[in-house]
N, C-alpha and C positions, 0 to 999 in steps of 0.2 A: 118751446121756442126753437126755431130752426134758423141756422145761419151758415154762411160759407166763409171760410178764411184760409189763408196760407199759413203753414206752420212747420217747424222743425221738431222731429221726434227726439227728445233729449233723455228719455228713460222708458224702458219697456219691461213689463213683468208678465209672466204667464199666469192665466187664471183658468183653472180647470183643464180640460183636455183640448179645447178648441179656441178659447178666447184670450185676449190680452188686455192689460191695463197699461196705458201709456201716459206719459207726461209730455205735453206739447207746448213749445214756445210759439204762440200764435201772434199774428200781426195785429189782430183786432181785440183779443181778449187776454193777452199776456200768457202766463203759464196756466194751463188747465190740465186736469186729470180726467181721462176719458176711457170708456170701455170700447173695445173693438171686437165685435162678435165674429167668430170663425176665422180670425186673422192668423192663427197658428198654422193653418193649412196652407201649403205653398200653392195650392190650386185656387185659393181664395184671392180675389182681385185686390183685397185690402192688405194682403200679407206684406208685400214690398213697401207700399206707401206708409205703413205703420211700423216699420222697422227702425231701429236706432240709426240716427244721422240721415234719415230720409227727410227731404224737404218736399212737402206735399200740399195739394189743394184738397181741403177737407170740407165735407158737409157734416155739420154737427147739430145734434139735437140736445137741447138742455131741458132737464126736468128740475124739480125742486131740489133734488138731492144729487144729481149726477149729470155727466155729459156722456153722450154716446156718439161715436163716429159712424155715420150711416154709409157715406160714400167717400172714397179717397182715390186721388190720382197723383202719381209721382211727378214732381217737377224736376227734382235733381236728387241723385244719390251720390254721396261722397265715397265712391267705391275705392278710390286710391288710398284713402285713409284706412279702410278695412283691410287692405293688403299689406299694411306696414304696422307692425305691432307697436312701435314707439309712437308713431303719429296717432294711432288709434287711442292709445292711453292718454295722450295729450288732448285729443278731441273729447274724450270722456270727462276729462277735467274741465274743459270748456262747458260741457253740459252740466256738470255739478255746479259750476259758477252760475249758470243760467237759472238752475233750480233754486239756488240760494239768494240770488240778487234781483233777478228780473221780477217785475210786478205780476201779480195774479189778478186775473179777471178784469183787466183794464188794458187799453191800447198800449202796444209795446213794439211798434214798427221799428223804432230806432235801435232798440235792444236786439231785435231779430236781425236787422241788417248788419250790426256789428258782429254778432256771432257768426253769421253766414260768411261775411268777408274774412273773418279770422280763419275759419275752416277752409275756405277756398285758398287762401295764401299758403297755408301749410300743406294742403293737398297737392297744389301745383308747384310747390317749391318756389314761389314768388318772393317770399321773405323767409329769413331764418326763424326757426321755431323760438329761439331765445329772444328774438325781437318782437314777434307777434304776441307771445304770451304776456309780457309785462304791459304792453299796450292795451290788451284786452282787460287785464286785471284792473289797472288803474282807471281806465275809461269807464268800465262798468261801475266801479265804486263811485266815481264822480257823478255819473248819470243818476245813481240811486240816492244822491244827496250826501255822500261821504267824501267830498272833495278836500284833500289836505291843503294846507297853506304853504305853498312852495315859492312865494314871491320873494322872500328875503330871510335873513337870519332873524328869528323871532326875538332875539335879545337886543342886538345893536342895529339891525336894519341893513346889514351888508348884503348886497345883491348876489355877488359871486366871489369865489376865492379858489385857490388851487385845491383846497380840500374843505368840504363842508360835511355836515352830518345830518342825516334824516332820522328823526325820532318817530318810528312807526306807531308807537302806542299813542302819541299825542298828535301825530299828523303835522309836524312842523320841522323847520330847519334850524340848525345852529352852525355858525361858522367855527373854524378851528380855534379862534381866539376866545370865543364864549363857551365852547363846549367843555363840559366836565366829565370825568370818567364815571361819575355816578349816574349819568344818563342811561336809563334802562334800554338795552337792545339797540343802541344807536348804530346806524349803517353809514360807514364812511363813503363819500361820493367824490369822485374826481370832478373837475369842472365840466368835462364832456358828459359824464354820467348824470350830473345834476341837470344839465340842459335837456338831456333825453327824458329824465323823469318829469320835468316841467312840460315837455312836449306831449307826453302821454295824457296829460290832464288838460292843457290849455290849447292844443293845436286844433285847427278846424278838422271836421270829420274826414274830409277828402285828403288831408295831409297826415293823418294819424300815423300811418306806417311808413311815411316817407322820410326816413333818416337812416344814417349808418353809425355804427359804434364798434369799437374794438371788442375783442373777446373779454378782456378784463372789464371794460365798461359795461358790457352786457351782463356780466356776472354781478356787478354792483347793482345794476338796474333790477335784475331779477330778485336779488336779496331784498331790496327795498319794497318791491311790489308784493312779493309773497308775504313778507312780514306785516305789511300794512293791512292786507286782507285778513290775515290771521287775527290781528288785534281788533279790527273793525267788526268782524262778524263772529268773533269769539269761537272759532272752530279750526280744527286741523282738517284740511280737505283730503280725504282718503285717496281719491284718484290722483292727486298731486304727489302724495307720498309714494304711491306705486309707480307713477311716471318717473320720479327721480331715482327709484331703485334700479330701473332698467336703462336709464340714460348713461 
């Protein structure tokens, strides 16, 4: 079977002397793993389109056991990210999230748009990295069916307070009156940080990144989103650990 699709290269590996194995987040088939023959050579027209963080138009051949990229044309390369070590590390974390969360072999245009928008915003300095990152984390989790309950305190029903707690293991809120110190790994949230966390999950797609928050609030927001993903997907993201060591 042959098909054409647009996709972002989210992982690449060298195979032998000339070929590559790539993971691609595609619009029509989600995450696929495909071979690219001759792509290690800079003279090969598939070299740039099959490189990490390249958004490309791909002609893909599918057999029973594998995908092979026959033709590839670059649509966009996030070159500014490659020139900044810190941003590149964050972009690789975004790619690891895509590999972990995005669907495989089924349509994923909304996931692809979200990842591309996030990469664009940090590449062009349109939004602060500490704002883009938790928006992507929480929205990806929600899209994949792991939406936390952020409507109110899960005990008494209080909607907001000067201080509330997010329980990432359980994906719910407790107000300061109901919260007990025995709650495992609870993240304290100021009123503004709570509103921001709700925004990452409930806001319309075109408003997702449209808010501001203090540095202290962003720190709370990032703690909440990181911890939530760690518990939901039961893993430590290696690229996130490395990103934080150089930040």
